[in-house]
C-alpha positions in Angstrom: 13.1 90.8 -10.0 9.6 91.3 -11.4 7.5 93.9 -10.2 3.9 93.2 -8.8 2.8 95.8 -11.0 4.3 94.3 -13.6 3.5 91.0 -13.2 -0.7 91.7 -13.1 -0.3 93.4 -16.8 1.8 90.3 -17.8 -1.3 88.8 -19.9 -0.7 85.4 -21.5 -3.2 84.9 -23.7 -2.3 82.0 -25.2 -3.0 79.6 -21.9 -1.2 75.9 -22.1 0.7 76.3 -24.3 3.5 74.1 -25.0 6.7 75.2 -25.5 9.0 77.7 -24.8 7.6 80.4 -26.3 4.3 81.8 -25.4 2.0 85.1 -26.3 1.4 87.4 -23.3 0.3 90.7 -22.2 1.9 93.6 -21.7 1.2 97.1 -20.6 -2.2 96.1 -23.3 -0.8 94.6 -25.8 0.7 91.7 -27.6 4.0 90.2 -27.9 5.5 86.3 -28.4 8.3 85.4 -25.6 10.5 82.3 -25.8 12.7 81.7 -22.6 15.5 79.1 -22.7 18.4 78.2 -19.7 21.7 79.7 -21.3 22.6 76.4 -20.9 20.1 75.0 -23.6 21.6 74.9 -27.7 21.4 78.0 -28.4 22.7 79.0 -31.5 23.1 81.1 -34.2 23.0 80.4 -38.2 23.9 82.3 -41.3 24.3 79.9 -43.5 25.7 77.2 -45.8 27.9 77.4 -48.5 28.2 81.0 -48.6 24.6 81.2 -49.3 21.9 82.6 -46.5 19.5 80.3 -45.3 17.5 83.1 -45.0 14.1 81.5 -43.7 12.9 79.7 -41.3 12.1 76.1 -43.4 15.8 76.4 -45.0 17.3 76.3 -42.1 15.0 73.3 -40.6 15.7 71.7 -43.5 19.5 71.1 -43.1 19.0 70.7 -38.9 17.2 67.8 -40.5 19.4 66.2 -42.4 21.5 65.6 -39.5 19.2 64.5 -36.9 18.4 67.9 -34.8 15.1 69.3 -34.8 14.4 73.8 -34.8 12.1 74.1 -31.7 12.1 78.0 -32.0 13.8 80.7 -34.8 13.5 84.3 -35.0 16.1 87.2 -35.9 19.4 87.1 -34.4 20.7 89.7 -35.5 19.8 93.4 -37.9 22.0 93.1 -42.3 22.9 94.3 -45.6 20.9 93.7 -48.5 22.7 90.5 -50.0 21.5 89.4 -45.6 25.6 89.9 -44.7 25.1 91.0 -40.7 25.8 94.8 -40.0 27.9 93.8 -37.5 29.2 91.6 -35.2 28.8 87.5 -35.7 31.1 85.1 -34.7 29.9 81.1 -33.9 32.5 78.1 -33.2 33.5 79.0 -36.9 34.7 82.0 -36.5 33.8 85.5 -38.2 31.8 85.9 -39.8 31.9 89.8 -39.5 33.9 92.1 -37.0 32.0 94.3 -34.3 31.6 97.9 -35.2 32.6 100.6 -33.2 32.5 103.4 -35.3 29.5 105.3 -35.5 27.5 105.3 -38.2 23.3 105.1 -39.2 19.7 104.4 -38.1 19.5 101.8 -35.5 22.5 100.1 -35.4 23.6 103.8 -34.3 21.7 104.9 -32.6 25.0 104.3 -29.1 24.7 102.1 -26.8 24.6 100.0 -29.0 24.7 96.1 -28.1 26.4 92.8 -28.8 24.5 89.4 -27.2 27.4 86.9 -25.9 26.3 83.0 -25.4 28.4 81.3 -23.0 28.7 77.5 -22.3 25.8 78.3 -19.9 26.2 82.2 -19.8 24.7 84.8 -21.2 25.5 88.2 -21.6 24.4 91.2 -23.4 26.7 94.3 -22.7 27.4 97.6 -24.4 30.0 97.3 -27.8 32.4 99.8 -25.4 31.7 97.5 -23.5 32.6 93.9 -25.4 35.6 95.8 -27.0 37.5 96.2 -23.1 36.3 92.8 -21.8 36.5 90.7 -24.7 34.6 87.5 -23.3 34.9 84.3 -24.3 31.6 83.4 -26.4 30.5 80.8 -28.0 28.1 83.4 -30.5 27.9 86.6 -31.1 25.7 88.6 -32.6 25.9 92.6 -32.3 23.3 94.7 -33.5 21.2 98.2 -32.2 20.1 100.3 -30.1 20.1 98.3 -26.2 17.3 98.9 -25.2 18.0 98.4 -21.2 21.9 99.2 -19.8 22.6 97.7 -16.0 18.7 98.2 -15.2 18.1 101.2 -16.9 16.0 102.6 -20.3 18.0 103.7 -23.6 18.4 107.3 -22.2 17.6 108.0 -26.1 13.9 106.6 -25.9 11.0 108.7 -25.0 7.5 107.7 -23.5 4.8 108.8 -25.6 6.9 108.4 -28.3 4.3 108.5 -31.7 7.9 106.9 -33.2 5.9 103.5 -33.2 7.0 99.8 -35.5 7.3 95.8 -34.7 10.4 95.2 -32.5 13.1 92.7 -31.5 15.3 92.2 -28.8 17.2 89.7 -26.2 16.6 90.1 -23.3 18.8 88.6 -20.0 18.5 88.0 -16.6 20.7 89.4 -13.2 21.9 85.9 -13.1 23.1 85.2 -16.7 21.1 82.6 -16.6 18.0 82.2 -18.7 17.7 84.6 -21.7 14.1 85.6 -23.0 13.7 86.5 -26.9 10.8 89.3 -27.5 8.7 90.7 -30.8 6.1 92.4 -30.2 2.5 91.5 -31.6 2.2 95.3 -32.8 4.0 98.5 -33.4 5.3 99.7 -29.7 8.0 102.3 -29.2 11.2 102.1 -28.2 10.0 103.1 -24.5 7.5 100.7 -23.9 9.9 97.4 -26.0 12.4 98.3 -23.0 10.4 98.1 -19.8 8.8 95.1 -21.1 12.5 93.1 -20.8 13.4 95.6 -17.7 9.6 95.8 -15.6 7.5 92.5 -17.5 11.0 90.4 -17.9 12.6 90.8 -15.2 15.9 91.6 -17.8 18.6 94.2 -16.5 20.5 94.6 -19.9 18.4 93.6 -23.7 19.4 94.8 -26.9 17.0 95.0 -30.0 17.9 93.6 -33.2 15.3 94.3 -35.5 12.1 96.1 -36.6 9.0 95.3 -38.7 10.8 92.3 -40.5 11.4 90.4 -37.1 9.6 87.3 -37.2 10.2 84.4 -35.1 9.1 80.6 -36.1 7.4 78.3 -33.3 5.6 76.0 -33.9 4.5 75.6 -29.7 1.6 78.3 -30.6 1.4 77.5 -34.4 3.9 80.6 -35.6 6.0 79.7 -38.8 6.6 83.3 -40.3 7.3 84.2 -43.8 8.6 87.7 -45.0 11.5 89.2 -47.4 14.4 86.3 -46.7 16.3 86.2 -43.9 20.2 87.3 -42.5 21.1 86.3 -38.8 19.2 83.6 -37.6 19.0 82.7 -34.0 18.1 79.1 -32.8 16.5 76.9 -30.1 17.9 73.2 -30.9 17.5 70.0 -30.5 17.7 66.2 -30.9 15.5 65.0 -33.6 12.2 63.1 -32.1 12.8 59.3 -31.8 
């Protein structure tokens, strides 16, 4: 349940925007949040014919050729220089990358890290160790790190008031697994603040960091189609094309 104090700090500043995405303020900082039912057609994408899509426009054209529309999208996890996923990347076509359980550098290796698992009508965010032990059935799954919130607790390495700030992106899931929240800060924030956004602002007891300053958002309902360097994994909501 979202706390009353957090509700008072969760102030939208794009009133009347259509679709699942909205701009909002939490604790005085600006963010974009897209919230959808876990039963919606949320998919992970990388590319076709061995080449990454690299951006939202290429993915939107790919879907349009199939009679589908990209409703919104954002980064779907960290990636290497060749745009390939750093950790587990699972689609109905199979695993493009296996689960990484070894220690490693950077934010991905700031354990506990974790996995977003999209099932048929429910979603989960699990620590990597929990995913490895349970091996849940997922239509799509992507691994990233660090975990932001773990069973209602903020990652133990995060420091309130830290001056290590950056644009940050992440994904969280409601306690019943029925709602998926994707958020990107519109200004630099520290990890502790970003974790509080999910736990206290969005009511997500489990949440995962997906990427930092390269995180971008495609949300035509609020006029966003971020440009930037070429992307790797993309997480997007697909709908039938109008007409």
